[in-house]
C-alpha angles and dihedrals in degrees: 000000000000114000125203102188100175090048092044089052092048091050092046091235092151134240118312113236092236100156089059093042093053094046085056091059092259119162128204145170132195128251141157128240106167096028091234086143128006102178109106091201092061088045092055092048090050092051091050097038091051092052090048088055096047095044098034086226130117099214108047101161130059111271119333112009094204094050091045094048094045096045094045089049093052097044097044096034087055089050091048087055091049094254110135104174112114097204109092095197106031114177109253096022124108115267119237112184149141111232115214127197105250090185090064108120095252098040092046090054095047123090118242091249092060099032094100091050089050090052094047098041102036103020132120137158091280089080096049115105089184152292127275121201119182087353096301129108111253094167120027128173089349099309124108111221088233095038099124095053090041090056092046094050092047093051093049092048091051090048089052092048092049091189100120 
């Protein structure tokens, strides 16, 4: 199951009954279809906060919600892409990663045990140093290596659509 929380919210689809789904051994990952939101941290927060609103409980997932959501996303997202390896950082395989600034004020003051929760529940793109794909920087210091052509292509597509 692929959930798109910001799109579902934008469309008024309602709140997915995640707690019941997970209790029945359901698995999920996040995605985007209409690109209403493309920040995975916001999507995780929407999933968790909606369950809190529905259940009137703060901890709606077993254990640490951030760890559960990130691990479920990685495992099931990889399966959705046809990648069946369980080792996220297998030696000899290309590295795909988002790199966070561990020296940012909040992360620096957070214990290692709580760091993932701090990233998920307080994170935004300001803490991102960049993104690696196949071990190479694609985004570094806020700049995509193909940024200029991406912006030009986007502007051209929007002009062709003429719906803004």
